[in-house]
C-alpha positions as CSV (number, residue, x, y, z in Angstrom):
1,L,-22.1,-23.1,8.4
2,D,-19.7,-25.3,10.5
3,N,-22.1,-28.3,10.4
4,F,-24.4,-29.1,7.5
5,F,-25.8,-32.1,5.7
6,S,-25.6,-33.1,2.0
7,V,-28.1,-35.5,0.6
8,C,-26.9,-38.7,-0.9
9,A,-30.2,-40.4,-1.7
10,M,-33.8,-39.5,-1.2
11,D,-37.1,-41.4,-1.3
12,K,-40.0,-38.9,-1.1
13,S,-42.6,-41.6,-1.1
14,I,-41.7,-42.8,2.4
15,Q,-40.1,-39.5,3.4
16,L,-36.9,-41.2,4.5
17,A,-33.4,-40.1,3.5
18,K,-29.8,-41.1,4.1
19,V,-27.5,-38.2,4.7
20,T,-23.8,-37.8,5.4
21,K,-22.8,-35.5,8.2
22,I,-20.0,-33.1,7.2
23,L,-18.0,-31.6,10.0
24,G,-16.0,-28.4,9.7
25,R,-15.5,-26.0,6.9
26,T,-12.9,-28.3,5.3
27,G,-15.6,-30.8,4.5
28,S,-14.1,-33.7,6.4
29,Q,-16.5,-36.6,6.3
30,G,-18.0,-38.1,9.4
31,Q,-20.4,-40.9,10.2
32,C,-23.5,-41.7,8.1
33,T,-26.8,-41.5,9.9
34,Q,-30.6,-41.7,9.1
35,V,-32.9,-38.7,9.3
36,R,-36.6,-38.2,8.6
37,V,-37.6,-35.5,6.1
38,E,-40.9,-33.8,6.5
39,F,-42.0,-31.4,3.8
40,I,-44.0,-28.3,4.8
41,G,-46.5,-27.7,2.0
42,D,-44.0,-26.7,-0.6
43,P,-41.5,-29.5,-1.5
44,K,-38.7,-26.8,-1.2
45,R,-39.4,-26.2,2.5
46,C,-38.8,-29.1,4.9
47,I,-37.9,-30.2,8.4
48,I,-35.1,-32.8,9.0
49,R,-35.1,-34.8,12.2
50,N,-32.4,-37.2,13.4
51,V,-34.0,-40.6,13.7
52,K,-31.2,-42.3,15.6
53,G,-29.4,-41.2,18.8
54,P,-30.7,-39.7,22.1
55,N,-30.5,-36.1,20.9
56,E,-33.1,-35.2,18.3
57,K,-31.7,-32.6,15.9
58,R,-34.3,-30.5,14.2
59,V,-33.3,-28.3,11.3
60,V,-35.7,-26.2,9.1
61,F,-34.7,-25.5,5.5
62,D,-36.6,-22.9,3.6
63,N,-35.1,-23.9,0.3
64,F,-34.3,-27.6,0.2
65,E,-33.2,-27.7,-3.4
66,S,-30.6,-24.9,-3.0
67,W,-29.4,-26.4,0.3
68,A,-29.0,-29.8,-1.4
69,G,-26.6,-28.2,-3.9
70,V,-26.3,-30.1,-7.2
71,P,-29.4,-32.2,-8.2
72,S,-29.3,-35.7,-6.8
73,H,-28.7,-38.7,-9.0
74,E,-32.4,-39.7,-8.6
75,H,-33.6,-36.1,-9.5
76,A,-31.5,-36.3,-12.7
77,M,-33.0,-39.7,-13.6
78,A,-36.5,-38.3,-13.0
79,A,-35.9,-35.3,-15.2
80,T,-34.4,-37.4,-18.0
81,L,-37.2,-39.9,-17.8
82,V,-39.8,-37.1,-18.3
83,E,-37.8,-35.6,-21.1
84,A,-37.7,-39.0,-22.8
85,L,-41.4,-39.3,-22.7
86,Q,-41.9,-35.7,-23.9
87,A,-39.5,-36.3,-26.8
88,L,-41.3,-39.4,-27.9
89,L,-44.7,-37.6,-27.7
90,L,-43.5,-34.6,-29.7
91,N,-42.3,-37.0,-32.4
92,E,-45.8,-38.7,-32.3
93,M,-44.3,-42.1,-31.4
94,Y,-47.5,-42.9,-29.4
95,D,-46.9,-46.6,-29.1
96,D,-43.5,-46.0,-27.6
97,V,-44.9,-43.5,-25.1
98,I,-47.5,-46.0,-24.1
99,Y,-44.9,-48.8,-23.6
100,L,-42.5,-46.6,-21.6
101,G,-45.4,-44.8,-19.8
102,S,-46.7,-48.1,-18.6
103,I,-43.3,-48.9,-17.1
104,V,-43.3,-45.5,-15.3
105,E,-46.8,-46.0,-14.1
106,T,-46.0,-49.2,-12.4
107,K,-45.8,-48.9,-8.6
108,D,-42.5,-50.4,-7.8
109,T,-39.4,-49.1,-6.1
110,M,-37.6,-48.5,-9.4
111,C,-39.8,-45.8,-10.8
112,L,-42.2,-43.8,-8.8
113,T,-39.9,-43.4,-5.8
114,I,-37.6,-41.3,-7.9
115,L,-40.3,-39.1,-9.3
116,G,-41.6,-36.1,-7.4
117,E,-45.2,-34.9,-7.8
118,R,-44.3,-32.5,-10.6
119,E,-42.3,-35.1,-12.6
120,H,-45.0,-37.8,-12.1
121,Y,-47.7,-35.4,-13.3
122,E,-45.7,-34.5,-16.4
123,A,-44.9,-38.1,-17.2
124,M,-48.5,-39.3,-16.7
125,Q,-49.7,-36.4,-18.8
126,C,-47.6,-37.7,-21.7
127,Y,-48.9,-41.2,-21.1
128,A,-52.5,-40.1,-21.1
129,L,-52.2,-38.0,-24.3
130,A,-50.7,-41.0,-26.1
131,L,-53.5,-43.3,-24.9
132,F,-56.0,-40.7,-26.1
133,E,-54.4,-40.6,-29.5
134,R,-54.6,-44.4,-29.7
135,G,-58.3,-44.3,-28.8
136,L,-57.9,-45.8,-25.3
137,Y,-60.2,-43.2,-23.8
138,E,-61.1,-45.1,-20.6
139,K,-57.5,-45.8,-19.7
140,A,-56.4,-42.2,-20.6
141,K,-59.1,-40.8,-18.3
142,F,-58.0,-43.0,-15.5
143,V,-54.3,-42.1,-15.9
144,Y,-55.0,-38.4,-16.2
145,Q,-57.2,-38.4,-13.1
146,S,-54.5,-40.1,-11.1
147,A,-51.9,-37.6,-12.3
148,L,-54.1,-34.7,-11.3
149,R,-53.8,-35.8,-7.7
150,D,-50.1,-35.2,-7.9
151,L,-50.8,-31.7,-9.3
152,R,-53.1,-30.9,-6.4
153,K,-50.4,-31.8,-3.9
154,L,-48.1,-29.1,-5.2
155,D,-48.4,-25.6,-3.6
156,S,-50.5,-23.3,-5.7
157,K,-47.6,-20.8,-6.1
158,S,-45.3,-23.4,-7.4
159,A,-47.8,-25.6,-9.2
160,T,-48.1,-23.3,-12.2
161,I,-46.7,-25.4,-15.0
162,S,-44.4,-23.3,-17.0
163,K,-44.7,-23.2,-20.8
164,T,-46.1,-26.6,-21.7
165,F,-43.9,-28.7,-23.9
166,L,-46.7,-28.9,-26.5
167,K,-46.7,-25.2,-27.0
168,K,-44.7,-24.3,-30.2
169,E,-42.6,-21.3,-30.7
170,T,-43.3,-19.0,-33.6
171,I,-42.4,-20.9,-36.8
172,G,-41.4,-19.8,-40.2
173,L,-43.1,-20.2,-43.5
174,S,-41.2,-23.4,-44.4
175,E,-42.0,-25.0,-41.1
176,A,-45.7,-24.1,-41.5
177,Y,-45.7,-25.6,-45.0
178,L,-44.1,-28.8,-43.6
179,E,-46.7,-29.1,-40.9
180,H,-49.5,-28.6,-43.5
181,E,-48.0,-31.3,-45.7
182,F,-47.7,-33.6,-42.7
183,R,-51.4,-33.1,-41.9
184,I,-52.2,-34.2,-45.4
185,V,-50.1,-37.3,-44.8
186,K,-52.1,-38.2,-41.7
187,S,-55.3,-37.6,-43.6
188,F,-54.1,-40.2,-46.2
189,I,-53.3,-42.6,-43.4
190,N,-56.7,-42.1,-41.8
191,V,-58.6,-42.9,-45.0
192,G,-56.3,-45.9,-45.7
193,C,-54.3,-44.5,-48.6
194,L,-51.0,-45.8,-47.3
195,N,-49.1,-45.8,-50.6
196,E,-50.0,-42.2,-51.2
197,A,-48.9,-41.4,-47.6
198,V,-45.6,-43.2,-48.1
199,G,-44.9,-41.2,-51.4
200,L,-45.6,-37.9,-49.8
201,L,-43.5,-38.7,-46.7
202,E,-40.6,-39.7,-48.8
203,S,-40.7,-36.4,-50.6
204,L,-41.0,-34.5,-47.3
205,I,-38.1,-36.3,-45.7
206,A,-35.9,-35.5,-48.7
207,K,-36.5,-31.8,-48.0
208,H,-36.5,-31.9,-44.2
209,R,-35.4,-35.0,-42.3
210,S,-37.0,-35.2,-38.9
211,F,-37.7,-38.1,-36.5
212,K,-41.4,-37.3,-36.5
213,L,-41.5,-37.9,-40.2
214,L,-39.2,-40.9,-40.0
215,A,-41.3,-42.6,-37.3
216,C,-44.5,-42.1,-39.3
217,L,-42.8,-43.5,-42.5
218,A,-41.5,-46.6,-40.6
219,D,-45.1,-47.2,-39.3
220,C,-46.5,-46.9,-42.8
221,Y,-43.8,-49.3,-44.2
222,F,-44.8,-51.9,-41.5
223,K,-48.4,-51.5,-42.5
224,V,-47.8,-52.1,-46.2
225,C,-45.5,-55.1,-45.3
226,D,-42.3,-53.5,-46.5
227,D,-40.4,-54.8,-43.5
228,E,-36.9,-54.2,-44.7
229,K,-37.3,-50.5,-45.2
230,A,-39.3,-50.2,-42.0
231,V,-36.5,-51.9,-40.0
232,N,-33.8,-49.7,-41.5
233,I,-35.6,-46.5,-40.5
234,S,-36.4,-47.9,-37.1
235,K,-32.7,-48.6,-36.5
236,E,-32.0,-45.0,-37.2
237,I,-34.7,-43.9,-34.8
238,L,-33.3,-46.2,-32.1
239,G,-29.9,-44.5,-32.5
240,E,-31.6,-41.2,-31.3
241,F,-34.3,-42.7,-29.0
242,P,-33.0,-46.0,-27.6
243,Y,-35.7,-45.8,-24.9
244,A,-38.3,-46.3,-27.6
245,L,-39.1,-49.8,-26.3
246,Y,-42.0,-50.6,-28.6
247,T,-39.8,-49.8,-31.7
248,L,-37.0,-51.8,-30.1
249,V,-39.2,-54.9,-29.8
250,R,-40.3,-54.4,-33.4
251,V,-36.8,-54.3,-34.7
252,L,-35.8,-57.3,-32.5
253,N,-38.4,-59.4,-34.3
254,F,-36.5,-58.9,-37.5
255,G,-33.1,-59.4,-36.0
256,M,-30.8,-56.8,-34.6
257,S,-27.3,-55.9,-35.9
258,D,-24.4,-55.6,-33.5
259,E,-24.1,-51.9,-34.5
260,V,-27.6,-51.1,-33.3
261,K,-27.1,-53.1,-30.1
262,N,-23.9,-51.2,-29.4
263,K,-25.7,-47.9,-29.9
264,I,-28.3,-48.8,-27.4
265,E,-25.7,-50.0,-24.8
266,T,-23.4,-46.9,-25.2
267,W,-26.1,-44.3,-25.4
268,T,-25.7,-41.6,-22.8
269,S,-28.1,-38.8,-21.8
270,K,-27.2,-35.2,-21.2
271,N,-27.0,-36.0,-17.5
272,G,-24.5,-38.8,-18.2
273,L,-27.0,-41.6,-17.6
274,K,-26.8,-44.9,-19.5
275,L,-30.0,-46.4,-20.8
276,R,-30.0,-49.2,-18.2
277,E,-29.4,-46.7,-15.5
278,L,-32.2,-44.5,-16.7
279,L,-34.8,-47.3,-16.9
280,G,-33.5,-49.3,-14.0
281,E,-30.9,-52.0,-13.9
282,S,-33.1,-54.2,-11.7
283,W,-35.3,-55.1,-14.6
284,F,-34.0,-53.7,-17.9
285,D,-31.2,-56.3,-18.3
286,D,-33.6,-59.2,-17.8
287,W,-36.1,-57.6,-20.1
288,F,-33.6,-57.0,-22.9
289,D,-32.3,-60.6,-22.5
290,A,-35.9,-61.9,-22.7
291,Q,-36.6,-60.1,-26.0
292,I,-33.4,-61.5,-27.5
293,E,-34.2,-65.0,-26.3
294,I,-37.8,-64.9,-27.6
295,T,-36.8,-63.6,-31.0
296,S,-34.0,-66.2,-31.1
297,R,-36.7,-68.9,-30.7
298,N,-35.5,-69.8,-27.2
299,L,-38.9,-69.3,-25.7
300,L,-38.4,-71.1,-22.4
301,N,-35.3,-69.1,-21.6
302,G,-37.2,-65.9,-22.6
303,L,-40.1,-66.9,-20.3
304,M,-37.8,-67.3,-17.4
305,C,-36.2,-63.9,-18.0
306,L,-39.7,-62.3,-18.2
307,K,-40.7,-63.9,-14.9
308,K,-37.7,-62.2,-13.3
309,V,-38.9,-58.9,-14.8
310,A,-42.4,-59.4,-13.5
311,E,-41.0,-59.9,-9.9
312,V,-39.6,-56.3,-10.1
313,L,-42.3,-54.6,-12.2
314,K,-45.2,-56.0,-10.3
315,E,-48.7,-55.3,-11.7
316,N,-47.2,-54.1,-15.1
317,A,-49.7,-54.8,-17.8
318,V,-47.2,-54.8,-20.7
319,I,-45.0,-57.4,-19.1
320,L,-48.0,-59.5,-18.0
321,R,-49.4,-59.5,-21.6
322,Q,-46.1,-60.6,-23.0
323,L,-45.8,-63.3,-20.3
324,A,-49.3,-64.6,-21.3
325,A,-48.4,-64.5,-25.1
326,V,-45.1,-66.4,-24.6
327,S,-46.8,-68.9,-22.2
328,K,-49.3,-69.6,-24.9
329,L,-46.6,-70.2,-27.5
330,C,-44.9,-72.6,-25.0
331,G,-48.2,-74.5,-24.5
332,F,-48.7,-73.4,-20.9
333,M,-52.4,-72.5,-21.4
334,I,-53.5,-72.5,-17.8
335,E,-50.5,-70.3,-16.8
336,A,-51.3,-67.9,-19.8
337,A,-54.9,-67.6,-18.6
338,D,-53.6,-66.7,-15.1
339,Y,-51.3,-63.9,-16.5
340,Y,-54.2,-62.5,-18.6
341,Q,-56.4,-62.6,-15.5
342,K,-53.8,-60.6,-13.5
343,C,-53.3,-58.2,-16.3
344,F,-57.1,-57.6,-16.5
345,R,-57.3,-57.1,-12.7
346,F,-54.5,-54.5,-12.8
347,D,-55.5,-52.8,-16.1
348,P,-59.2,-53.2,-16.7
349,Y,-59.4,-49.9,-18.7
350,N,-57.3,-51.2,-21.7
351,P,-59.2,-53.7,-24.0
352,E,-55.9,-54.9,-25.7
353,D,-55.8,-58.7,-25.9
354,L,-59.1,-59.2,-24.0
355,D,-60.5,-60.9,-27.1
356,G,-57.5,-63.3,-27.2
357,Y,-58.1,-63.9,-23.5
358,I,-61.7,-64.8,-24.2
359,A,-60.6,-67.2,-26.9
360,L,-58.2,-68.9,-24.5
361,L,-60.8,-69.2,-21.8
362,L,-63.3,-70.8,-24.2
363,S,-60.6,-73.3,-25.3
364,L,-60.2,-74.2,-21.6
365,N,-64.0,-74.5,-21.3
366,R,-64.1,-71.6,-18.7
367,T,-67.2,-70.2,-20.2
368,K,-68.4,-68.2,-17.2
369,D,-65.1,-66.4,-16.9
370,A,-65.2,-65.7,-20.7
371,E,-68.7,-64.3,-20.4
372,A,-67.7,-62.0,-17.6
373,I,-64.9,-60.5,-19.7
374,L,-67.3,-60.2,-22.7
375,W,-69.8,-58.2,-20.5
376,H,-66.9,-56.0,-19.5
377,L,-66.1,-55.3,-23.1
378,I,-69.7,-54.7,-24.0
379,T,-70.1,-52.2,-21.1
380,H,-66.9,-50.2,-21.5
381,F,-65.8,-50.8,-25.1
382,K,-69.1,-51.4,-26.8
383,F,-68.0,-50.6,-30.4
384,S,-64.3,-51.6,-30.1
385,V,-62.7,-54.1,-32.4
386,Q,-61.9,-56.3,-29.4
387,T,-65.7,-56.5,-28.5
388,Y,-66.6,-57.5,-32.1
389,T,-63.8,-60.1,-32.2
390,A,-64.8,-61.5,-28.8
391,L,-68.4,-61.9,-30.1
392,A,-67.0,-63.7,-33.1
393,Y,-65.2,-66.2,-30.8
394,F,-68.4,-66.8,-28.9
395,C,-70.2,-67.4,-32.1
396,R,-67.6,-69.9,-33.1
397,Y,-68.0,-71.6,-29.7
398,S,-71.8,-71.8,-30.2
399,F,-71.5,-72.9,-33.9
400,Q,-73.0,-69.7,-35.3
401,I,-70.5,-69.4,-38.2
402,E,-72.3,-66.8,-40.4
403,E,-73.0,-64.4,-37.5
404,G,-69.5,-64.9,-36.2
405,F,-68.0,-63.9,-39.5
406,S,-70.0,-60.7,-39.6
407,Y,-68.7,-59.8,-36.2
408,A,-65.2,-60.8,-37.3
409,K,-65.4,-58.4,-40.3
410,K,-66.3,-55.5,-37.9
411,G,-63.4,-56.6,-35.7
412,Q,-60.8,-56.2,-38.4
413,G,-60.4,-52.4,-37.8
414,T,-59.6,-49.9,-40.4
415,V,-56.9,-50.0,-43.1
416,N,-54.6,-47.6,-41.1
417,M,-55.3,-49.5,-37.8
418,P,-55.9,-53.1,-38.6
419,H,-56.7,-55.5,-35.8
420,F,-54.9,-58.9,-35.9
421,E,-57.5,-60.9,-34.0
422,G,-60.2,-59.8,-36.4
423,Y,-58.4,-61.3,-39.4
424,L,-57.4,-64.4,-37.4
425,I,-60.9,-65.3,-36.3
426,A,-62.3,-64.6,-39.8
427,G,-59.8,-67.0,-41.2
428,I,-60.6,-69.6,-38.6
429,L,-64.3,-69.4,-39.2
430,L,-63.9,-69.7,-43.0
431,A,-61.4,-72.5,-42.6
432,E,-64.0,-74.5,-40.6
433,G,-66.7,-73.8,-43.1
434,P,-67.5,-75.5,-46.5
435,K,-65.2,-73.2,-48.5
436,P,-61.9,-73.2,-46.7
437,K,-60.0,-71.7,-49.6
438,E,-61.7,-68.3,-48.9
439,A,-59.8,-68.2,-45.6
440,I,-56.4,-67.9,-47.2
441,P,-56.5,-64.0,-47.8
442,Y,-57.4,-63.4,-44.2
443,L,-54.8,-65.7,-42.8
444,H,-52.2,-64.2,-45.1
445,K,-53.0,-60.8,-43.8
446,A,-52.8,-62.0,-40.2
447,L,-49.5,-63.7,-40.9
448,C,-48.1,-60.4,-42.3
449,M,-49.2,-58.5,-39.2
450,N,-47.8,-61.1,-36.8
451,P,-45.5,-63.8,-38.1
452,R,-45.1,-65.3,-34.7
453,R,-48.6,-66.3,-33.8
454,F,-49.1,-70.1,-33.8
455,E,-52.8,-70.0,-34.4
456,V,-52.2,-68.6,-37.9
457,Y,-49.9,-71.5,-38.9
458,E,-52.3,-74.0,-37.4
459,T,-55.3,-72.7,-39.4
460,I,-53.2,-72.5,-42.6
461,V,-52.2,-76.1,-42.2
462,S,-55.8,-77.3,-41.7
463,V,-56.8,-75.4,-44.8
464,L,-54.0,-76.9,-46.9
465,I,-54.9,-80.4,-45.7
466,K,-58.6,-79.8,-46.7
467,L,-57.4,-78.7,-50.1
468,K,-55.2,-81.9,-50.3
469,R,-52.0,-79.8,-50.6
470,Y,-50.2,-82.1,-48.1
471,E,-46.6,-81.2,-49.0
472,D,-47.5,-77.5,-48.6
473,A,-49.0,-78.3,-45.2
474,K,-45.9,-80.1,-44.1
475,E,-43.7,-77.2,-45.3
476,T,-45.9,-74.7,-43.4
477,A,-45.5,-76.8,-40.2
478,T,-41.7,-76.7,-40.7
479,V,-41.8,-73.0,-41.2
480,C,-43.8,-72.6,-38.0
481,I,-41.1,-74.4,-36.1
482,Y,-38.4,-72.2,-37.7
483,R,-40.3,-68.9,-37.0
484,I,-41.5,-69.7,-33.5
485,G,-39.2,-72.3,-32.2
486,S,-39.5,-75.9,-30.9
487,T,-42.4,-75.7,-28.5
488,A,-45.3,-78.0,-27.5
489,P,-47.8,-76.4,-30.0
490,T,-45.3,-76.4,-33.0
491,S,-44.3,-80.0,-32.3
492,T,-47.9,-81.1,-32.0
493,L,-48.7,-79.4,-35.3
494,H,-45.8,-81.2,-37.0
495,A,-47.0,-84.6,-35.6
496,K,-50.6,-84.0,-36.8
497,V,-49.3,-83.4,-40.4
498,I,-47.2,-86.6,-40.3
499,I,-50.2,-88.6,-39.0
500,H,-52.5,-87.2,-41.7
501,M,-50.1,-87.8,-44.5
502,D,-49.5,-91.4,-43.3
503,I,-53.2,-92.0,-43.3
504,I,-53.5,-90.7,-46.9
505,D,-50.6,-92.8,-48.1
506,S,-52.1,-95.9,-46.5
507,N,-55.5,-95.3,-48.2
508,Q,-53.9,-94.7,-51.6
509,D,-51.7,-97.9,-51.4
510,N,-54.5,-99.9,-49.8
511,S,-52.1,-101.2,-47.2
512,S,-51.5,-100.6,-43.5
513,S,-48.9,-98.2,-42.3
514,D,-45.3,-99.4,-41.8
515,G,-45.3,-97.8,-38.3
516,K,-42.4,-95.5,-39.0
517,S,-44.6,-92.4,-39.3
518,H,-46.5,-93.4,-36.2
519,R,-43.2,-93.7,-34.2
520,E,-42.1,-90.3,-35.5
521,A,-45.4,-88.7,-34.6
522,T,-45.4,-90.4,-31.2
523,C,-41.9,-89.2,-30.5
524,S,-42.8,-85.6,-31.5
525,L,-45.9,-85.7,-29.3
526,E,-44.1,-87.1,-26.3
527,S,-41.5,-84.4,-26.7
528,A,-44.3,-81.7,-26.8
529,L,-45.8,-83.1,-23.6
530,K,-42.4,-83.1,-21.9
531,M,-42.2,-79.3,-22.6
532,S,-45.9,-78.7,-21.6
533,P,-47.5,-81.8,-19.9
534,Y,-51.1,-80.4,-20.1
535,Y,-51.2,-79.0,-23.6
536,L,-54.7,-80.2,-24.7
537,P,-54.1,-80.6,-28.5
538,A,-51.0,-82.8,-27.9
539,I,-53.1,-84.8,-25.4
540,Y,-55.9,-85.4,-27.8
541,T,-53.5,-86.4,-30.6
542,L,-51.5,-88.8,-28.5
543,V,-54.5,-90.5,-27.0
544,D,-56.0,-90.8,-30.6
545,L,-52.7,-92.5,-31.6
546,Y,-53.0,-94.9,-28.7
547,I,-56.6,-95.7,-29.6
548,T,-55.6,-96.3,-33.3
549,K,-53.0,-98.8,-32.2
550,S,-55.5,-100.4,-29.7
551,E,-53.3,-99.4,-26.7
552,Y,-56.4,-98.7,-24.6
553,E,-54.6,-99.2,-21.2
554,R,-52.0,-96.6,-22.0
555,A,-54.8,-94.2,-23.2
556,E,-56.8,-94.8,-20.0
557,A,-53.8,-94.3,-17.7
558,Y,-52.7,-91.1,-19.5
559,L,-56.2,-89.6,-19.5
560,T,-56.6,-90.4,-15.8
561,S,-53.6,-88.3,-15.0
562,V,-54.7,-85.5,-17.3
563,L,-58.2,-85.4,-15.8
564,S,-56.7,-84.7,-12.4
565,V,-56.0,-81.2,-13.8
566,Y,-58.9,-80.8,-16.2
567,K,-61.5,-82.3,-14.0
568,T,-64.7,-81.2,-15.9
569,H,-63.4,-80.6,-19.4
570,P,-66.2,-82.1,-21.6
571,E,-64.0,-83.1,-24.6
572,L,-61.6,-85.1,-22.4
573,L,-64.5,-86.8,-20.7
574,K,-65.9,-87.8,-24.1
575,V,-62.5,-89.3,-25.1
576,M,-62.3,-91.2,-21.8
577,R,-65.9,-92.4,-22.3
578,E,-64.9,-93.8,-25.7
579,V,-61.9,-95.5,-24.2
580,K,-64.0,-97.1,-21.5
581,W,-66.4,-98.4,-24.2
582,M,-63.5,-99.9,-26.2
583,M,-62.3,-101.6,-23.1
584,G,-65.7,-103.0,-22.3
585,K,-66.1,-101.2,-19.0
586,L,-69.7,-100.4,-19.3
587,D,-70.3,-99.2,-15.8
588,D,-67.4,-96.7,-16.2
589,Y,-68.9,-95.8,-19.6
590,D,-72.2,-94.9,-17.9
591,Q,-70.5,-93.0,-15.2
592,F,-68.5,-90.8,-17.7
593,T,-71.7,-90.3,-19.8
594,A,-73.3,-88.7,-16.8
595,M,-70.2,-86.6,-16.2
596,V,-70.3,-85.4,-19.8
597,E,-73.9,-84.3,-19.3
598,D,-73.0,-82.5,-16.1
599,A,-69.9,-80.8,-17.6
600,K,-71.9,-79.1,-20.4
601,P,-71.3,-75.3,-20.2
602,S,-74.2,-74.0,-18.3
603,S,-74.0,-70.5,-19.7
604,L,-74.3,-71.7,-23.3
605,N,-77.2,-74.2,-23.0
606,E,-80.7,-73.6,-24.4
607,A,-81.8,-71.7,-21.3
608,M,-78.9,-69.2,-21.5
609,S,-77.8,-69.5,-25.1
610,F,-75.5,-67.1,-26.8
611,N,-78.6,-65.8,-28.7
612,A,-80.0,-64.7,-25.3
613,V,-76.7,-62.9,-24.6
614,Q,-76.9,-61.1,-28.0
615,N,-80.6,-60.2,-27.4
616,A,-79.7,-58.9,-24.0
617,L,-77.0,-56.8,-25.6
618,R,-79.4,-55.3,-28.1
619,S,-82.1,-54.6,-25.5
620,I,-79.9,-53.0,-22.8
621,S,-77.3,-51.2,-25.0
622,S,-79.1,-47.9,-25.1
623,S,-80.4,-47.9,-21.5
624,L,-77.1,-49.2,-20.1
625,E,-75.2,-46.5,-22.0
626,M,-77.5,-43.8,-20.5
627,E,-77.4,-45.3,-17.0
628,V,-73.6,-45.9,-16.7
629,G,-72.8,-42.7,-18.6
630,S,-74.9,-40.4,-16.5
631,L,-73.6,-42.1,-13.3
632,A,-70.0,-41.7,-14.4
633,E,-70.4,-38.0,-15.1
634,R,-71.9,-37.2,-11.7
635,D,-69.3,-37.4,-9.1
636,E,-71.7,-36.3,-6.3
637,N,-73.9,-39.4,-6.9
638,N,-71.2,-42.0,-6.4
639,E,-73.1,-43.6,-3.4
640,N,-75.9,-44.7,-5.9
641,L,-73.6,-46.4,-8.4
642,E,-74.6,-49.9,-7.4
643,N,-78.3,-49.2,-8.0
644,L,-79.0,-49.4,-11.7
645,S,-82.6,-48.5,-12.6
646,E,-85.3,-51.1,-12.4
647,D,-86.6,-50.0,-15.8
648,A,-83.3,-51.2,-17.4
649,L,-83.5,-54.4,-15.5
650,Q,-87.0,-55.1,-16.9
651,T,-85.7,-54.9,-20.5
652,V,-83.5,-57.9,-19.9
653,T,-84.6,-61.5,-20.4
654,P,-84.9,-63.6,-17.2
655,E,-82.0,-65.8,-18.3
656,T,-79.6,-62.8,-18.2
657,V,-80.5,-61.5,-14.7
658,G,-77.4,-63.3,-13.3
659,V,-75.0,-60.9,-15.1
660,W,-76.3,-57.8,-13.4
661,P,-74.0,-58.0,-10.4
662,E,-71.2,-57.8,-12.8
663,L,-72.7,-54.8,-14.6
664,R,-73.1,-53.0,-11.2
665,Y,-69.5,-53.7,-10.5
666,L,-68.5,-52.4,-13.9
667,A,-70.6,-49.2,-13.4
668,L,-68.7,-48.7,-10.1
669,M,-65.4,-49.2,-11.9
670,N,-66.4,-46.8,-14.7
671,A,-67.2,-43.8,-12.4
672,P,-64.6,-41.4,-11.1
673,A,-65.0,-42.1,-7.4
674,R,-64.0,-39.5,-4.8
675,N,-62.0,-42.0,-2.8
676,T,-59.7,-43.4,-5.4
677,R,-58.0,-45.7,-2.9
678,N,-61.2,-47.5,-2.1
679,R,-62.0,-47.9,-5.7
680,R,-58.6,-49.4,-6.4
681,Q,-59.2,-51.8,-3.5
682,S,-62.6,-52.8,-5.0
683,M,-60.9,-53.4,-8.4
684,N,-58.2,-55.6,-6.9
685,S,-60.6,-57.5,-4.6
686,N,-60.6,-61.3,-4.8
687,R,-64.4,-61.1,-4.7
688,S,-64.4,-59.5,-8.1
689,P,-66.6,-61.3,-10.6
690,F,-63.7,-60.9,-13.1
691,N,-61.3,-63.0,-11.0
692,P,-61.5,-66.4,-12.7
């Protein structure tokens, strides 16, 4: 041909491409123009029209891929990305598949625009299988159904997926024996015999070193708290799979050597792609910097980097969860709740961290929002560890300690899949009870699972103070600052220990404090409130210090500014009422007494107590399961999803009728609607009852 086009870059999602016009057989380059690409059924057959200029040029290509010549840069990226997910899945690194799959699933210009229908289907198939292996069935179902839409778009002749990557070739006797032994290892893990699994894995790796075995061994080492061995193996895995982002974050938590960092930065795929090019330079550099800053205890810097990532990876649940967690560590509780709310709106099918979200909402006195999330868990994840843990948090909030502890025990998961929040709430409930010493084993287990959660250190300090081990409490508060960094929560905890030790010393010496400890504590609290002006524990402690020193005017002025944000928080209103009493302002005292009564959580009073919620759960569990389950299975009856049966309604106490609009919404969300676009709009609607 004398005149032809060569593709420089293509974006199939908007069907717009930039092409360079080549003139003459010699290949001399002419001007660059824009054309519109229209695919005719099969992606290999297309029409290209000139968008600019008076003369429209229409060219029909029967084989677009052969016409385009060598695969484009974007096509190479898409193929490599799919191969990366498949390699992780074949090596049973399911957490890494879920992390990377979540990035690919995100609807931003970095990922899905470079993936064709076939690549997107294969990538989401890997993601769905990993979710299924981790027990996230609702999310796996949703991901796989969305992937099937891409499969249906492909022409029937070209849609036949060639040999699936899960199909194994004929294997020899030694490989079959190895697979058999590995099945025994997984059986050991499933029944909780981790030490036996480790021993068998070590002997298998000595005979045949594979990354599947190494990944399993590293996971076992983490579970038995042998972190040094686990990190060493994880570093070896990252040398081969630097795109294993979950493993990368794990290793970063224990420090990363320059050698491993160099491997990640210099890794190149078969197509010549660097890691940052494969995953997307627009977000990966900021994400990597954020992980390093967070693990280096520079949380505020890490938070800023994560916010940059969130601007690119919009609606990404993994990034939003980390933003919420880091915001909590920094003391930005309202901001953390907003991130959790966004995450829940975009990813309602994954129960991860919903129990922690409920605990945060209860601490902010947002009981209605917490109750809505609880009903979502009860409806969709009835017997999940997150549901039991959420029930335990509600029991704590309503002072039902014994029942809360029974839920917490169920929320701890299995030996091979322990759940952090279950151990944490069990420790908190025991620490607040008459025998705080019994909380130590649960808190120690939680600390081994996540050494960077502030609530664990906070509860351990309270237990040590109750046991009169004051020096140990002070040392624990110092370790907390070292592990997490200097943030509003850690500084407040340090101040609390100083104040308590000063009170004890004063009582023992029968003398008043010299004021040095109070000044140190005040300085620490003011520093905390500079970092996070509305961190409630710091506010309570500082106001209590003002009251102790009879500085009522300062306490009143400070509480007035805080109540502009927490307008109806009952605990703050009680403290302000106390200050008004101390100042002799009886009219104001009466006014705040009335405000305290009005601010009582309406959903946890006698008319709608948590007992009523539990009774409703017991009474509707079977009928609700049948109603929602049968509706979800029948695609043809989607029009009736909002009409749950009247019989089920009559089994509910009158106090709980108000939650049925939420349950109808959940039933609608649970069903595979024919028009997926409309369902997504309903999930993201601002009128959703789960939009706090």
